[in-house]
N, C-alpha and C positions, 0 to 999 in steps of 0.2 A: 467584219467589214468596217472600215473607218467611216465616221460620220461625215457627211458632205457639207461643204461650205456653201452649197447652193440652196440650203433650206429656206431662207427668206424669199428668194426668187421663186422657188417652187410653190410656196404658200400663196404668193401673190398671183402667180399664173393660174393656179387651181381655183382660187377664189373668183378671179375674173371669168374663168372659163365655165365653171359649173356651180358656183355659189354654194358649195358644200365642202365641209372639212374632208380631207383626203380619205381617212379611214372610215368615213360614213358609207363608202361605196360597198355594195353588197358582196358577200362572200361568193355568191354564185353568179352575179352579174346579169340578171334578167330584168330589164326595165325597172319601173318604179310604182306601178299602180296596184292598188288592193281591190279585191272584189269579194263579195260574199260567196262562199262556195256552194250555196244552195242546200247545204246539209240541214235536215230537219230531224234532229235526234228526238226519239220518242221518250217523253217523260212518263214514268210509271204513274198510274192513277193512284192518288193518295200518298205519294212519296213525299217525305219531308224535305223542305228547302234547307240548304246549308247556309248558316249565318243569315238566314232570312232573305237570301238573294234570289231574285227572279231568274238571273242568268249569270254565267261566267263567259266572258268573251275571249276566245283563243285565236291567236294568229299563227300562221305557218306558211311555208312555201310549197308550191306544187312541184316537189323535187324529191327524188329518192333519198337524199341525205336527210330529209325530214320524215323518215319512215315511221317513227314513233307517232307523230301527229296523224299522218295519213292512215295508218292502221288503227290507231286508237279511236279515231273518228268513225272510220268505216265499220269497225267491229263493235262499237258502242261502249268501249271501256270507260271513256270519260263520262258519258252520260250515266252509266251505272254507278260510278263512284260519287257523282254529284246528286244523285237521287232526284228530288223534286226541283232542283235548280237546273234550268235548261242550259245546254251547251250551245253557244253561238260562235260560229267560226268565220274568219276572214282569211283569204289567201292573198299573199303578197308576192310580188315579183322581185323585190330587192329589200335589203336591210334598212336603208334610210326611211322608206315609207312605213316600215313596221315600227321603227323607233319613233317616228312622228305619231303614229297611231297610239303607241303606248304612252307617249308624253301627253297627248290630247285626251286620253281616257277612252279612246275608241276601242281599245282592247285592254285586257287585264294581264294576260299571260301570253308569251310567244316563244316559238322555236326560231332560233336565229344563229347565224354564224359568228365566229369570234371577233372579226374586225368591226362590224357595226356595234357589237356589244361593248367592245373597248371604247370606241369613239363616243357612243351614246352616253356611257358612264362618265368619261373624262370631260366631255363637252358640258355636261350638267353640273360639273364639280362634285360628282359622286352622289347626286341627289335624286336621279330619276329611276334607276333600275337596280336590281340585284340579279345575279346569276344564281339560280336555285337548284339546278340539276344538269346532268348531261343527257345526251341523246345518241350521238353518233361520232365515230372516229373513222378517219381514213377517207377513201373515195376520191383521191386526187392523183393524177398520173401525168407523166410527160409522154405524149404519144407523137410519133413522127412518121414522115414519109420514108419507108424503108429503102427506097431507091436513092435517096439523097443523104440519109443519115443512118449509118450502120453501127455506130458506137457513140458513147458519151462525148468523146473528143470531137466527133463530127458535128456536134451542136454549134461549135464555134464557127462564126461566119454565116450562120443560117438565120432564117426568119421564124421566130417562135411567138405564138400568140399567148396572151394571158387575158383573163376576162375584163379587167379594168385597171387603170393606173392606181396603185396603192391598195388593191383589194388583197384578200388573204393569199390567193395563189400568186399574184404578182409579186408580193413581198417574198414569198417562199422561193420563187424562181430567181429573183434578184440576189437573194442570199446564197442560193446554190451556185450561181454564176461567180459571185465574189469568192466563195470558198474554193473555187477551181483556179483562182488567180486571174480571171478575166475581168475586163473593165467595161462597164456600161453606165452611161449617164441615166440616172433614175428617172428624170423628168422626160427626156426625149425618147428614151429607149434605144438610143444609138450607141454603138460600141462594138466590142468583140462579138456580141450577139445582137441581132436586131430584135428587140422586144416590141411586138405589135399588140397594142391593147384592142381587143376585138370582142364584141358582145357575143356571149355563148350561143345566142340564137342564130348567129350568122357564121360562126366558126366552121361548121361542117361545109357550108357552101364555099367559104374562103379556101378551105383545104382542097375541095374538089376543083376549084378554079386555079389552083397552084399558086395563090398569092401568099400562102404561108407554107413552111416546111414542117411544121409541127405545132404543138400547143401544150402548155402546162395548165390543165383544166380539171374541174371537178366532174363527178358523175352527175347525170348520164352523158355529158358532152364527150368525155373521153371515149366511152363505148360507142357513141354515134360516129366518132372519127374512125374507130377501128372497123366499124361496119362499112366505112368508105374506103378501106384498104390500108389505113394507118396501122402501126404496130406500137405496142407499149415498150418504151425504152427504159422507163424508170417509174416505179411506184413510190410516191412520196413517203409512204409508211416505212419504207426501208431506211429512211434517214433519221427516224425517231427511235428513242429507247422503247423496247418492247413492241415496236411497230405501231405505236398508238399516238395519235394527236387529235385534238378536238376539231371537228368540222361543224357540229351543231350543238348548241346549248339551249337551256330553258331559262327565260328571263321573266321577271314579274315587275310591275311598277311597285315602288316602295310604299306608296300610299295604299294600294290594294293589299299588299302583304301585311301591313300594319293593321288594317281595318278588318281583313277577312282571312285570318290564318287557317281557319278550318277549311275554307274553300281551296286555298292553295295546297294544303295538305292532301285534300281529296284528289286534286289534279295530279299531284306527284305520286300518290298511291296508284292512280290509273296509269301513269307513265311507267312506273316500275312493273305493274302487272302486264301492260302492253309489251314492254321490252322482253319480259320473261316469255310471253307467248310467242313473240317474233322469233326468239332464239330457239324455242322448242319446236316451232312449226314453220320452218323457213319457206317451204313451198307455198303453204296456205297464206303466210304473211306476205310473200311476194305478190301473190294474186290479189290479195286485199289491197295492198298499196297501189297496184296498177289500176284496180277498179276505181279507187278514190282519185288517182291521177286523171283518169278519163273523166270523172265527174267534175274536177276542178279546172282542167285545162282543155277539155273537149277531145283529148286524144290520148289513148294509152300508148305506152312504149312498146315497140316491137319486141318480140320474145328474145331474140338474140341480144338486143341492146340491154334489156332489163336483166337478163341472166348475168351478163358480165358486170354490169354496174352494181347489182345486188351483192355479188361475190366479194367486191372490194370494200364494202362498207361494214363496219362493226358497230352493232347496236349496244349501247352501254348506259348505265345509270351514272357512271363516273364522269364528271365534267372535265377531268384531265387538266386540272387547274395549272399545273406547272407548265404544260405545253402552251396554254394561252399566254402565260407570262413570257415564254420564250418567243412566241410569235410577235408579241409587242416589242421585244428587244430587237428582233430582226428588222422591224420597221424603223426603229430608232437608228440602228446601225446603217441602214440604207439612206438615212437622212429624210425619211418620209414622215416622221412623227417625232414630236418632242417627247422626252421621257415621260410616260404617263404615270399618274398616281393611281394605282389600282387597289390600294388598301381599301377593303370593305366592299369590293365588287361582288364577292360571294357571300351568300348566307345559306349554308347547307344544313341548317338546324332541322328543318322539317323533313328534308330528304333523308337525313340520317336517322331520324325518328321512324320514318316509314321502313327503311332498310332494316333497322334493328328489329322492328316488329315482325318483319318477314323472315328473320333469321339470316339476313344477308350481311356481308361486311360493309362497314361504313366507309365513306369516301373523304378525301382530304382537300382542303382549300389552298394548299401551298403557301399558307401564311397570309393569304389575301382575303380572309374572311372578316366579317363584322366583329369588332372587338367588344 
């Protein structure tokens, strides 16, 4: 997709409208407030503190794409790994607020989508965070009204929702449109397809009202739309090599990583253990995730929505670094992002140490690791 000459105009418009850099927008597009999830992990009596820390503060979203965090908290994997150091958790509705919390020292480690991780890193000049592990792949679909759209070609001329201007799914959809040879103005969303930026919380209602003909959205929004009668026209995973692309990473503040590597290693060990348990016990893991979702959002997902959403997500320790780099390139091609300097965004040293100790294959940083 050719870079657009409208980039300076786009930046000014976005700055005036939202006072946030474009790709700080959340991968999932749910609001921006953080809340304590009320979890009180039981610290074993007499257990030794790691690095002398009273607590490690972990942030994540109340979303199935953050299943590692949901299950790890619910089943106590993180607390077990941290011993006498208490796990304290905060739940976020969007990437920008989680990045702000990491920058301010309100959290130490977080589960987050690729776009806010990229933006957080580039905005700080590469000084605030590192990606230290993977968590989930996939879980994004193009779902449509089957009465109006019966084939991919039928998408042309229709109204398709994405979560937010410039977020991960918005960029992916714009790139898909361009690869089909269709034209859309990235800023306005007008062109051969009408791209309507719609908060995931209201997308199902917009679909029911007939104001959109479909949506390119993450789970569980895609499955919520299917429950309203929509059909899956395209699973984004089919567009990627080996059907894998990053949807959730693990990040840490560089300060915390430098000062408390043992604590970071313990969290990564718990993450690997959680992921292994999820993949070995899918039904129990799904129930545990939904239990934690109910605890942090006040409402569990309906069984039919949860089952479909869970099926499309792949839990993985691999951060799929090459796909994050590709996602950034798509944003650049769309004219939504200046070419980012991502060198050093990854530090997979501790994750690979844990994986090696567990007899698992190590993972690659696609040349974007700390030198």
